[in-house]
NUSEZA-951834 format. One record per residue (C-alpha): residue in one letter; residue number from 1; x, y, z. Coordinates in nm, 2 decimals, decimal comma. Layout:
res	n	c1	c2	c3
a	NUM	X	Y	Z $
...
end
This chain:
res	n	c1	c2	c3
m	1	9,57	26,91	5,89 $
g	2	9,30	26,84	5,65 $
r	3	9,00	26,68	5,83 $
r	4	8,93	26,31	5,78 $
k	5	8,63	26,23	5,61 $
e	6	8,40	26,02	5,77 $
r	7	8,35	25,67	5,63 $
t	8	8,07	25,48	5,62 $
e	9	8,07	25,07	5,54 $
t	10	7,86	24,94	5,27 $
p	11	7,85	24,59	5,23 $
e	12	8,05	24,48	4,91 $
p	13	7,83	24,33	4,63 $
l	14	7,86	23,94	4,58 $
v	15	8,06	23,89	4,27 $
d	16	8,27	23,60	4,13 $
l	17	8,62	23,68	4,22 $
d	18	8,93	23,48	4,11 $
m	19	9,17	23,40	4,37 $
t	20	9,42	23,66	4,28 $
e	21	9,18	23,94	4,29 $
l	22	9,05	23,80	4,62 $
q	23	9,42	23,79	4,78 $
h	24	9,44	24,13	4,63 $
r	25	9,08	24,25	4,82 $
l	26	9,20	24,10	5,15 $
l	27	9,54	24,28	5,13 $
e	28	9,41	24,61	5,07 $
r	29	9,17	24,56	5,37 $
i	30	9,43	24,50	5,62 $
c	31	9,64	24,79	5,48 $
m	32	9,29	25,04	5,56 $
r	33	9,31	24,88	5,85 $
h	34	8,93	24,75	5,78 $
y	35	9,09	24,43	5,94 $
k	36	9,30	24,54	6,22 $
p	37	9,56	24,35	6,43 $
g	38	9,39	24,09	6,64 $
d	39	9,06	24,04	6,37 $
q	40	8,95	23,72	6,30 $
l	41	8,92	23,61	5,93 $
k	42	8,69	23,34	5,92 $
e	43	8,68	23,14	5,56 $
a	44	8,28	23,12	5,58 $
v	45	8,21	23,47	5,59 $
l	46	8,46	23,62	5,34 $
a	47	8,34	23,34	5,12 $
r	48	7,96	23,45	5,17 $
e	49	8,07	23,81	5,14 $
f	50	8,27	23,78	4,81 $
g	51	8,02	23,52	4,69 $
v	52	8,27	23,23	4,63 $
s	53	8,35	22,89	4,78 $
r	54	8,57	22,86	5,07 $
t	55	8,85	22,72	4,89 $
p	56	8,96	23,04	4,71 $
v	57	8,96	23,21	5,02 $
r	58	9,16	22,94	5,20 $
e	59	9,38	22,99	4,91 $
a	60	9,40	23,35	4,93 $
l	61	9,48	23,36	5,30 $
n	62	9,74	23,11	5,27 $
r	63	9,94	23,32	5,01 $
i	64	9,88	23,60	5,25 $
s	65	10,03	23,42	5,51 $
h	66	10,41	23,42	5,37 $
l	67	10,37	23,82	5,40 $
g	68	10,37	23,80	5,78 $
l	69	10,02	24,00	5,78 $
i	70	9,82	23,71	5,92 $
s	71	9,87	23,40	6,13 $
s	72	9,71	23,07	6,17 $
r	73	9,67	22,99	6,56 $
n	74	9,53	22,68	6,70 $
g	75	9,18	22,73	6,82 $
v	76	9,15	23,06	6,72 $
g	77	9,18	23,06	6,34 $
t	78	9,32	23,31	6,09 $
v	79	9,40	23,65	6,29 $
v	80	9,53	23,94	6,17 $
i	81	9,90	24,09	6,32 $
s	82	10,13	24,35	6,27 $
l	83	10,51	24,36	6,19 $
s	84	10,76	24,46	6,43 $
l	85	10,96	24,78	6,35 $
a	86	11,26	24,52	6,30 $
q	87	11,07	24,36	6,04 $
i	88	10,95	24,66	5,87 $
e	89	11,29	24,84	5,87 $
q	90	11,40	24,51	5,68 $
v	91	11,15	24,52	5,46 $
y	92	11,24	24,92	5,36 $
e	93	11,59	24,80	5,33 $
l	94	11,49	24,58	5,07 $
r	95	11,27	24,82	4,88 $
l	96	11,53	25,07	4,87 $
e	97	11,74	24,80	4,71 $
l	98	11,47	24,71	4,45 $
a	99	11,39	25,05	4,35 $
c	100	11,72	25,08	4,18 $
l	101	11,67	24,79	3,97 $
i	102	11,35	24,89	3,82 $
g	103	11,54	25,05	3,54 $
t	104	11,83	24,80	3,50 $
l	105	11,65	24,42	3,52 $
s	106	11,45	24,38	3,21 $
p	107	11,31	24,74	3,18 $
i	108	10,99	24,85	3,08 $
v	109	10,99	25,17	2,90 $
p	110	10,71	25,41	3,05 $
d	111	10,47	25,55	2,77 $
a	112	10,16	25,77	2,73 $
g	113	9,96	25,52	2,90 $
h	114	10,16	25,52	3,23 $
l	115	10,19	25,92	3,23 $
e	116	9,80	25,92	3,16 $
k	117	9,73	25,73	3,47 $
l	118	10,00	25,91	3,72 $
m	119	9,84	26,24	3,58 $
a	120	9,49	26,10	3,69 $
l	121	9,65	25,97	4,02 $
l	122	9,78	26,37	4,09 $
a	123	9,47	26,49	4,02 $
r	124	9,30	26,28	4,29 $
a	125	9,59	26,36	4,55 $
k	126	9,54	26,72	4,48 $
a	127	9,18	26,69	4,55 $
m	128	9,25	26,55	4,88 $
q	129	9,40	26,90	5,01 $
a	130	9,08	27,00	5,05 $
g	131	8,95	26,70	5,23 $
f	132	9,19	26,43	5,37 $
d	133	9,12	26,06	5,41 $
a	134	9,33	25,76	5,48 $
d	135	9,15	25,51	5,29 $
d	136	9,19	25,74	4,98 $
y	137	9,55	25,79	5,06 $
i	138	9,62	25,42	5,06 $
r	139	9,40	25,34	4,73 $
i	140	9,64	25,61	4,54 $
n	141	9,96	25,44	4,68 $
h	142	9,82	25,12	4,59 $
e	143	9,72	25,22	4,22 $
l	144	10,06	25,38	4,23 $
n	145	10,29	25,07	4,33 $
m	146	10,05	24,83	4,08 $
l	147	10,12	25,11	3,82 $
i	148	10,51	25,09	3,90 $
a	149	10,52	24,72	3,87 $
t	150	10,39	24,73	3,53 $
m	151	10,73	24,89	3,42 $
i	152	10,90	24,60	3,56 $
g	153	10,97	24,35	3,30 $
n	154	11,17	24,10	3,55 $
q	155	10,93	23,88	3,68 $
s	156	11,08	23,79	4,02 $
l	157	11,15	24,13	4,09 $
r	158	10,80	24,24	4,04 $
a	159	10,67	23,99	4,24 $
t	160	10,91	24,08	4,50 $
w	161	10,83	24,46	4,44 $
l	162	10,46	24,34	4,51 $
h	163	10,53	24,15	4,80 $
t	164	10,74	24,40	4,96 $
y	165	10,48	24,69	4,92 $
y	166	10,21	24,51	5,09 $
q	167	10,41	24,45	5,41 $
a	168	10,52	24,82	5,39 $
a	169	10,17	24,93	5,34 $
s	170	10,04	24,79	5,62 $
t	171	10,20	25,05	5,85 $
w	172	10,08	25,35	5,62 $
h	173	9,73	25,41	5,75 $
g	174	9,86	25,50	6,11 $
v	175	10,11	25,74	5,97 $
a	176	9,84	25,90	5,75 $
d	177	9,60	25,89	6,04 $
a	178	9,89	26,08	6,24 $
l	179	10,03	26,33	6,00 $
g	180	9,74	26,40	5,78 $
a	181	9,80	26,64	5,51 $
d	182	10,15	26,65	5,52 $
v	183	10,15	26,27	5,37 $
v	184	9,91	26,42	5,08 $
t	185	10,20	26,69	5,03 $
a	186	10,44	26,41	5,00 $
l	187	10,28	26,23	4,78 $
i	188	10,19	26,50	4,55 $
e	189	10,58	26,54	4,52 $
e	190	10,63	26,19	4,43 $
l	191	10,37	26,17	4,18 $
t	192	10,49	26,52	4,02 $
d	193	10,86	26,40	4,01 $
l	194	10,75	26,04	3,83 $
i	195	10,59	26,22	3,59 $
a	196	10,87	26,41	3,50 $
a	197	11,07	26,06	3,47 $
v	198	10,80	25,90	3,26 $
r	199	10,79	26,20	3,04 $
q	200	11,15	26,16	2,93 $
g	201	11,06	25,76	2,89 $
d	202	11,33	25,70	3,17 $
a	203	11,27	25,37	3,35 $
k	204	11,58	25,43	3,55 $
a	205	11,47	25,76	3,65 $
v	206	11,16	25,60	3,75 $
g	207	11,34	25,35	3,99 $
y	208	11,55	25,66	4,13 $
t	209	11,27	25,88	4,21 $
q	210	11,08	25,57	4,36 $
r	211	11,41	25,49	4,60 $
i	212	11,44	25,85	4,69 $
h	213	11,04	25,88	4,81 $
i	214	11,06	25,51	4,97 $
g	215	11,36	25,67	5,18 $
y	216	11,14	25,98	5,27 $
g	217	10,85	25,73	5,34 $
f	218	11,06	25,54	5,57 $
a	219	11,16	25,81	5,78 $
k	220	10,81	25,89	5,86 $
v	221	10,74	25,53	5,95 $
r	222	11,03	25,54	6,17 $
r	223	10,90	25,83	6,34 $
q	224	10,57	25,71	6,40 $
f	225	10,69	25,39	6,54 $
a	226	10,90	25,60	6,82 $
end
């Protein structure tokens, strides 16, 4: 198993973010366990850190709340929570079905731009074989799922795909910590299969490839919960 690199925290630069980007930043931190279950998310602290007013922070937290990853509690505020195994199972069951629809509901034919980005992700995944880091693993998966979303022409399907992605990804850091280099091997295989599908310009193959690897990932998550 690869040895995990030590991660040092550095303050994030204060920049003007729109509410959607702020939402993605917060979700990424939850998935990377920078915010762990039980941690409080204080509007004033987040607003100061990101260089925005409390209004977009409040709106971003409201949008995240429907994913079941945070909860507002009287007298406590907004707290990070984790999904139960039963909830995770339902998320994965839905993602398995959604993947099959990628190539059938208003599909966007994958092109050279998609291929280039997949090749870059594959190179980064292979580099992790020399030194595994769970945060890097989450980042690559994050970028991969955002890329898959650009191949989904149906807006409702795309929104649901991203919705369930974040719910599923909230479990991956623990799995990656436990399995280490094994998840890197699986990621390399997934990217390799996707590259083959994209080279053929086959959106249906992209969807079915995702379904297969989502199933593999689900098995790992269930073993980790057990």
